[in-house]
N, C-alpha and C positions, 0 to 999 in steps of 0.2 A: 818409654820404659814401662814394662809390665810390673805391677806390684803383686808379689806373691806372698804366701804365708812364710813367716819366719822359719828357719831351719829347725826341725824338731817339733814344730807346732802342727797339730793334726787337725785337718778339716774333716768333720763328720758329715758325709753325705746322707741323704734320707735312708738308704738301705742299711748303712752302718748304724745310724742313730736308732733305727728300729730294733737292731740287735741289742744295742746298749740298753734301750728301754725295756726290752724283754728280760734281760738279766736283772736290771734294777727291780722290776715288778716281781720277779720270782724271789729275789732276795728279801724284798719288803715283806712278802707273804711269809717266808720262812722265819725271818727275824721276829715278826709279830707273833708267830705261833710259840715262840720261846719267851715272850714278854719283854722284848727289847723296844726302847723308845728312841725315836729319831731326834738327833741334834743337828743344828745348823751352825757352821763355824765360819768366821771370816777368812778370806784369802790371805790377808796380810796380818802378820803378828810382829811383835817386837823380836828383833834378831836375838836378843838376850835369852828369850824363851828356848829357842832351838839350841843355842850354845850350851845352856845348862842342862837341857833335857837329853838331847841327842848325843852331845859330847864334842868338845872342840877339836879332838884329834881324830874324828871320824871322817871318812871320805865325803859324807854329805855336807858337813860344815866346812871342811877345808877346801873342797873343789866344786861342789854341785849346787850350792844355794844361790838363788836369785836375790841378792841383797843390795840395798841402796839406801841413801839418806833421803828422808822426805824433806819438805820445805822448812820444817822446824829443826832440821839437822839431826833427827832421831833416826837411828838405823832400824830399818824394817825389812822383812823378808817374806817373799811369797812362800806359802807353806810347802815344805818338801815332804811332809807326812802328817798324819792326822792325830796320832796319839798325844803328842805334846799339847796341841791346841784343845783337845778334849779334856786333858787334865787341867789346863788353865781355866776353861769354862767351869768345870766342876768345882775347882777351888774357889774361883771368884764369886760364884753364886751359892756357895755353901751346900753343895750337893754330895760331898764325899765323906767327910769325917764322921765315923760311927754310923754310916749308912751303907745300904746295899743298892747298887745301881747297875743297870744294863742298858747301854746306849749303842746306837748305831749312827753312821753318817755316810754321806756320799758326796763326791765332787772332785774337781781337778786339783792335782798337786803339781809341783814344779821342781825339776832338777836339771841342771846343766850337765847332761851326759851326751855321749856320742850316739846320735840317733841311729836306730836300726829297726828291723821289723819286730814289732811288739814292744819297743822301747822308745818313748818320746820324751821331749823336754816338758811338755804339758801332757799329763796323763790322768786318766780317770780311775778313782779308787772307791771301793766300798769298804767300810771297816766297822768292827764292833769293839767295844771297850767295856769291861766289867770291873766294878770296884767294890771293895769291902769284903771279899771272899778269898781266903788264903789256901783252901784245900785243893786237892787234886780233882775233886768232883766237878768244880767249876771249869777246870782245864778240860776235863772230859766232855762237859757240855758244849764248850766252844768248838771242840773237834767234831762232836756229833752233829752240831748245827751246820758246820761247813760241809760235812759228808752228806747231810740231807739236801743241802743246796745243790751239790754236784749231781745227786740223783735226780732232783727236780729238773735240772738243766739237761740231763741225759749225757753228762760227760764223765760220770763216775768210773767207767771202765778205763778211762785215759788218764787218771790222776793217781798219784801214790803219796801217801802220808809218810814223811820222814820226820823222825822225832829224836830229841836229845835233851840233855839237861846241862845248864851252865853252872849249877850250884849257886853258892853264895859268893859275895864279893871276896871273902877270905879264901875260899877254895879256888876261885879264879886267880887270885894273886899268887897262891902257891903254884898253880899250874903255869901261870905266865912265866914265873921264874925258871921253871924246868924247861919250858918251851924255848925261851930266849937262849938258854944255855945250849940246847940242841941246835937251834937255827944258826947261832953264831959259828958253829963248826962247819956249816955248809953254806955260809953266807954268799960266798963267791959264786955258787951254782944257782942261787935264787934269781928269779926274774927281777928287773929293776924295780917294779912296783912293790914286790914283796920285800926287797931290801929296804925300801923307804918305810914300809909298814912295820918292819922289824924295829925301827927306831921310835916309831910313834904309837903304833897299835898292833902289837905282835899277834894277837889272836886273829886278826883279820887275814893273816897269811894263810890260815887254814881254809879260807874262802877263795883262794886263788884258783883260776880256771886254766892256768898255764900247765901243760902236761908235765914238763920237767920238774916244776915245783911240786906238783901233786905226787909225783913219784918219790921225791925226797921226803914228803910228809908221811909216807907209809911207815917209816921207821921212827917218826916223832912220838913223844909221849902223848897219851890220850887224856883228855880232861876227865873222862869217866873214872880214871884211877885216882883222881884227886878230890872227888866229891865228898862232902861231909855226910854224916849219917842221916841228917834230916832231909837233905836233897835226894839221897838214894831212896829213902822211904817214900818221899813224894813221887819220884819217878816210877818206882815199882807199883805204887798205888794207882797211878794213872794208867800204866800199861795193863794192870789187872782189869780196870774198868773198861778199857778199850777192848780187851779180849772178850769180856762179858757181853759188850754191845756188838760184837762181831765186826768191829772196824779195823781192818788190817793196817799194819804200819811197819816201817823199817826203822830200826835204830841206827842213826847216822851220827857218829861222834864228832864229825867235822862241821856240823852246823854251829855257826857262831852268831849269826845275824850281824848286820852292819851298824847297829845302833848300840850305844853304851848302856842303855837303861835296862836291858834284859837280865833276868836271873832265873834260876831253876828251869822250868819247861820252856823249850824253844822248839818250833816245828816249821816245816815247809810242806806245802802241797806242790808236787812237781809233775811235769808231763814230759813225754818224749816226742810229742807231735809238733812242737814249736821250735825245734832246733836249739839254738844257744839260749833262748829265753824260756828256760824250763820251769821256772818258779811262777806259779799262778796265784799263790796265796801264802802268806807267812806271818808268824807272830810268836807270842809267848808271854811269859809272866814278866811284870816290871814292878815288883813290890816296893822298891825304894824310890820310884820316880816322883810321886807326889811330894814326898819329903824333900827330894832333890831340888824341886822348883819352889820351895818355900811353904809347903803345906805340912799337915800333920801326917804321920806314917799311915798309909792306906794301901793295902794290897791291891794289885790290878793284873788283869790278863786280857789279851785281845788279839786281833789279827787285821790285816788289810789284804784285800784281793784286787788284782788289776783287771779292770773291765776290758781294757784293750786286748789283753791276752786271752781272756775268756771269750770275747767276741771272735777272735781269730780261730778259736777251737770250734765255734758254732757255725761260722759263716758258710762253709761248704754245703752243709745239709740244712741250712735254715730255710724255712718256708715263709717267704714274705707275704704279708697281708696285701690284699688289693687296696687301691686308693679309694675306691667308691663302691657303693651298693646301687646307687641310682645316678644316672647321667641325664641331664635335661638338655635337649637339643632344640634349636628353633631356626626358622627361616623367615626373614622379613622383620622390619622395624617393630611392627605391632606385636608380632609373635615373640620377639626378643624381650620386650617389656613384660609380657605375660609369663614368659619362661622364668624370669627372675622372681616374680610374685609366686609362681607355682613352687619353685624351689624353696622359698622361704616358708610356704605353708607346709611342705613335706618335712622340713627341719623342725617346725613347731609341733606337728602332729606325731612325727616319728623321730624323736631326738636320738635314738640309737642308730639310725641309718646315716651313712656317709653319702651326702648328696653333692654332686658337682654340676654346676650349670655352665654351659658354653657361653662365653662372653665375646663380643666382637663379631666381625663378619666371618663367614666360612661356608663353604658349600656343604650341603646336607651329607653327602657321601663322606667327606672328610671328617665331619662331626661324628658320624657313626664309627669311623676308624678310631677316633680319640676315645669315644665311649667304650669300645671294645678294649683298647689298650689300658684303660683305667681299671679294668677288672670288674666293672659294674655288671650286675645281673639283669638290670632293666634300663632301657632308654625310654624316657618320656619325651614325646615329640610334639612340638606345636609349630605347625606350618601356617600358611595364610588361611587355609580353610578351617583349621582347628581354632585359630585366633578369632575368626569371624563367628563361629558357631559355639564358642566357649566349650570346646572339647579338647581332649588330649589323646594322641595315639600312643600305644604302649607296645614296645618291642622287646621280647626276651632275647638277650644276647648270649645265653649259654646253652640254648637248645633250639629246635626247629619249630617251636610253637608259632602259630599264626599271629600276626600283628593285629591288635584290636583297637578300635576307636570308641571311647566312652565319654560321657559327659564329665566335665570337670568336677562336679559335685560327687561323682561316684568314684573318683580316684582314690580317696582314702580307703574305702572298703576293698577295692581291688588290691591295694598295697598291703593292707592288713592280712588278707587271705594269702597273698603271694609269699610274704616273708614270715608267715606263721609256721 
C-alpha cells in the first residue's frame, strides 16, 4: 500500500516552493518599508481562544477547525487563522494596551474544507495586524501596503479592491433584525446552507455563492442603510484617502467576512483569473476583539493573504532560477576526491555562488548533461590528467568559448573575472 499525503494537504515541490519564497521575500521587504515587525506564533492554541475570538456560530468554529484533546484532556486546535493568535501574544506579553504596534506573520493555517484548486486544508498565509490606532488613516495604510505588494509582484492589473463597512455592533444588530425579517419571507427559496445560516448567523447568507440565493439578495435591505454616523464618517474618510492615493476600489455592500470579530472597515482583494477562488487577500477592523478575549479595549486592523492563490497567479510566467552557477565534474577515484575539495574551496572563496559537485560514478558525457541541466554557467572538470598535475579544466556551458585548462591555484582569479 502506497502512503500518500492526506487529502487536502499540499506537497510543495521545489518549483512551487521557489514561488512561495519569492512572494514571502517581496512581502518581507514591503512590510519592513512600512515599519512592521515579524511575529512567530505557535501552530496549536487553546480551542477556547478561537471560540471567543472567531465566534462559536461561524463556519470556521462549527465545521472547519482541527480540534482534539491533548494528553491532559485540554481541547487544543490547529490555528485556522492568524489574528486571534496575534492578539493572544500581544495581550500575554503586554504589547497592546496604550501602545501602537505593527506586526506581520507567516505560516500554515488549517481548516477542514472541501479541497479544490487554490483551497487546501493546510494552507499558507501572510498577515499583518495593527493595534492602538482607530482612525481611517491606518486603514488606508493597510490598503496602500497591500497595493504596493501587488505592484511589486506584478499582479496589480489582475486584482480589484472591494470595500465596505460593517458599522458598530449596534448597527449590525439593527440590520440583522431587518435582514432576518426579509429572509424569512423567502426562506423556502434559499439554498440549504443559507437556511441553516439564517438560524445561526444570518449575515453570512450575504456571502452565499449560490446563484438563486444571490438573486434573492438583490432585494434584501443593505447594511449601508443602517450604519451609524461615526461608521459613515470613518468609511467616507477612508474612501477619500484612497482617492487621494489613486488606489481604485469598488464599494461592495455584500462583504461581511466569515469571522465575528470585524467592525467598520472590511475589504477583499479579488481576482477573476482563479475561477471560484477569487479572494486572494481579505481583512478589516476588529476594534472589540482584544477586549473580547480578556484584554483591555484596543483598536485593531489587519489582513491575511493566501500564498497558495498568489502563487497560482504567478506560476505561468514565473522565471525560475537555475540550481547552480558552477558544476564540478570528475572522472576517476583520485579526481573525485579532489573535486570535492575544489568545490569546498569555491564555496569558501565565493559564498555567493551556487556550486554543485558530481558525486558517485558517472560517465563524463552524462556529467556534462547534468551540468547543463542544472543551469550552471561553468563546469569545472577534473580528470585523471588534471588530478595528476593539480590542474582544472574549465568549460563554459552557455556559449561556445574554448575550454581552458589552468593550474588549480589560478582558479580563483579565473572565477573572479568570469562572474564579475
